[in-house]
C-alpha positions as CSV (number, residue, x, y, z in Angstrom):
1,M,19.2,5.0,-42.8
2,V,20.9,4.7,-39.4
3,K,20.5,1.4,-37.6
4,I,20.1,1.9,-33.8
5,P,21.2,-1.1,-31.7
6,K,18.3,-2.8,-29.9
7,E,19.8,-2.3,-26.4
8,L,20.2,1.5,-27.0
9,L,16.6,1.8,-28.2
10,Q,15.3,-0.2,-25.1
11,A,17.4,1.9,-22.7
12,S,16.1,5.2,-24.2
13,M,12.5,3.9,-24.0
14,V,12.9,3.2,-20.3
15,G,13.9,6.8,-19.7
16,I,11.1,8.1,-21.8
17,Q,8.6,5.8,-20.1
18,L,9.7,7.0,-16.7
19,V,9.1,10.6,-17.6
20,V,5.8,10.0,-19.4
21,S,4.4,8.0,-16.5
22,T,5.3,10.8,-14.1
23,I,3.7,13.4,-16.3
24,I,0.5,11.3,-16.8
25,G,0.2,10.7,-13.1
26,G,0.5,14.4,-12.3
27,A,-1.9,15.3,-15.0
28,V,-4.5,12.8,-13.7
29,G,-4.1,14.1,-10.2
30,Y,-4.4,17.7,-11.3
31,G,-7.5,16.9,-13.4
32,L,-9.1,15.1,-10.5
33,D,-8.3,18.0,-8.2
34,S,-9.9,20.4,-10.7
35,A,-12.9,18.2,-11.1
36,M,-13.5,17.9,-7.4
37,D,-13.3,21.7,-7.0
38,K,-15.6,22.3,-10.0
39,W,-18.2,19.6,-9.4
40,F,-18.4,19.3,-5.7
41,G,-16.8,22.5,-4.4
42,I,-14.2,20.6,-2.5
43,R,-10.7,22.1,-2.7
44,T,-8.2,19.1,-2.7
45,F,-5.6,20.7,-4.9
46,P,-2.2,19.5,-3.6
47,V,-3.5,16.2,-2.2
48,L,-4.7,14.3,-5.3
49,F,-2.1,15.8,-7.4
50,L,0.7,14.6,-5.1
51,I,-0.9,11.1,-4.7
52,F,-1.2,10.5,-8.4
53,L,2.2,12.1,-9.1
54,I,3.8,9.6,-6.7
55,L,1.8,6.7,-8.2
56,G,3.1,7.8,-11.7
57,I,6.7,7.8,-10.4
58,V,6.2,4.4,-8.8
59,A,4.8,3.0,-12.0
60,G,7.7,4.3,-14.0
61,F,10.3,2.8,-11.6
62,R,8.3,-0.5,-11.5
63,E,8.6,-0.8,-15.2
64,L,12.3,0.1,-15.1
65,F,12.9,-2.7,-12.6
66,R,10.8,-5.1,-14.6
67,R,12.8,-4.4,-17.8
68,A,16.1,-4.7,-15.9
69,T,15.3,-8.1,-14.4
70,R,13.9,-9.3,-17.8
71,K,17.2,-8.2,-19.4
72,E,19.2,-9.9,-16.6
73,N,17.2,-13.1,-17.1
74,E,17.7,-13.1,-20.8
75,S,21.5,-12.6,-20.5
76,G,21.7,-15.4,-17.9
77,K,19.9,-17.8,-20.3
78,K,22.4,-16.9,-23.0
79,D,25.4,-17.8,-20.8
80,L,24.1,-21.3,-20.3
């Protein structure tokens, strides 16, 4: 069995999480747009989709920065 270094695994998870949060945000927005059209007859297609897509991208980058600062703080503590 191949052992993957912990840092490589964490770096790949950040990339995957960024993509997944973007896809989930877009899917939620698309679903809400479809629901608004089906239930209420209000066509909001690009609006909610774009809002939730942007929220998904922001959430992905937020997690990226959180992990980067956490890793930076851990490496700073090791140097002391």
